[in-house]
C-alpha positions in Angstrom: -5.9 3.3 12.2 -6.3 6.5 10.1 -7.5 6.1 6.6 -6.2 8.7 4.1 -8.1 10.1 1.1 -7.2 10.3 -2.6 -9.4 12.4 -4.7 -10.0 10.7 -8.1 -11.7 13.5 -9.9 -15.0 13.4 -11.8 -13.8 12.6 -15.2 -13.1 9.1 -16.6 -9.3 9.1 -16.3 -7.6 5.9 -15.4 -6.2 5.7 -11.9 -2.8 4.0 -11.3 -0.9 2.8 -8.2 2.8 2.0 -7.6 4.2 0.7 -4.3 7.8 0.8 -3.2 9.2 -1.0 -0.1 12.5 -0.4 1.6 13.4 -3.5 3.5 16.2 -6.1 3.8 13.6 -8.8 4.4 11.5 -10.8 2.0 8.4 -8.7 1.2 5.1 -9.6 -0.4 2.5 -6.8 -1.2 -1.1 -7.3 -2.2 -3.6 -4.6 -3.3 -7.3 -5.1 -2.7 -10.0 -2.7 -3.8 -13.2 -2.7 -1.7 -16.3 -1.3 -3.4 -19.8 -1.8 -2.0 -18.6 -4.7 0.2 -17.1 -6.5 -2.8 -13.3 -7.2 -2.8 -11.3 -7.1 -6.0 -7.6 -8.2 -6.2 -5.7 -5.5 -8.1 -2.2 -6.7 -7.9 0.5 -8.5 -6.0 4.3 -8.3 -5.9 6.2 -11.3 -7.4 9.9 -11.1 -6.6 10.3 -10.8 -2.8 10.9 -7.0 -2.9 7.3 -6.0 -2.2 7.4 -3.7 -5.2 4.3 -3.2 -7.3 5.1 -1.4 -10.5 2.5 1.0 -12.1 -0.8 -0.9 -12.0 -4.2 0.2 -13.2 -7.0 0.4 -10.6 -9.6 1.3 -13.2 -11.4 4.4 -14.3 -12.0 7.1 -11.6 -15.7 7.1 -12.3 -15.9 3.4 -11.3 -13.8 3.9 -8.1 -15.7 6.6 -6.2 -16.4 5.5 -2.7 -13.9 2.6 -2.9 -11.1 1.8 -0.4 -7.7 0.5 -1.3 -6.3 -2.0 1.3 -2.6 -2.5 0.6 -0.9 -5.1 2.8 2.8 -5.9 2.9 4.1 -8.9 4.8 7.8 -8.9 5.4 9.8 -11.9 6.7 13.1 -11.2 8.3 14.3 -14.9 8.5 17.4 -14.2 6.4 18.4 -11.1 8.4 20.4 -11.4 11.7 18.1 -11.3 14.6 20.0 -8.4 16.1 18.8 -6.2 13.1 15.1 -7.1 13.3 14.1 -4.1 15.5 16.0 -1.8 13.2 14.2 -3.2 10.2 10.9 -2.5 11.9 11.8 1.0 12.9 13.3 2.0 9.6 10.7 0.4 7.3 9.5 2.8 4.6 6.7 2.1 2.2 5.6 4.6 -0.4 2.2 4.5 -2.2 2.1 6.6 -5.4 -1.3 7.2 -6.9 -1.7 8.8 -10.4 -4.6 10.1 -12.5 -6.7 11.8 -9.9 -7.0 15.5 -9.0 -3.7 17.5 -9.3 -1.7 18.9 -6.4 -2.4 16.1 -3.9 0.2 15.0 -1.4 2.0 12.1 -3.1 3.3 9.7 -2.2 1.3 8.4 0.7 3.7 7.0 3.3 3.4 4.1 5.8 2.6 5.6 9.2 3.9 4.1 12.4 0.4 3.0 13.5 0.0 1.1 10.2 2.7 -1.5 11.0 3.0 -4.2 13.6 5.4 -7.1 14.2 4.9 -10.6 15.3 5.6 -11.7 18.9 9.0 -13.0 17.8 9.8 -9.9 15.8 10.5 -12.0 12.7 7.5 -10.8 10.7 6.3 -7.3 10.0 2.8 -6.6 8.7 2.0 -3.2 7.2 -1.5 -2.3 6.2 -2.4 0.9 4.4 -6.0 2.0 3.7 -6.7 4.8 1.2 -10.2 6.0 0.4 -10.9 6.9 -3.3 -13.3 9.8 -3.4 -14.8 12.5 -5.6 -15.1 15.9 -4.0 
């Protein structure tokens, strides 16, 4: 699984994240920040859409060398079984980071290798990792 990089800059600006999920299933998203082998919970969706509105990750100077792990679990129980494969193939998740260096590719998008489905196809698990770095 490829980890992408977001350059946070050297100043003390606050870094924010927003996550949007396009799915017909019930989605739950959690954001974890890993720094020096410590894990910090930075946010979780609340309404079944997987959406996380603009959330602070902290000051850029405190995030250098950290990794964001954003996991979205989607349950397709309420969707007709015949549509499960299409839900998996067409799943789009966008990760918007703000506050870092200008002119970076935003949003980050869920890549095909970053999603998997359960044996039955009823559950999709999407995991995105983004390194937070100074240049």
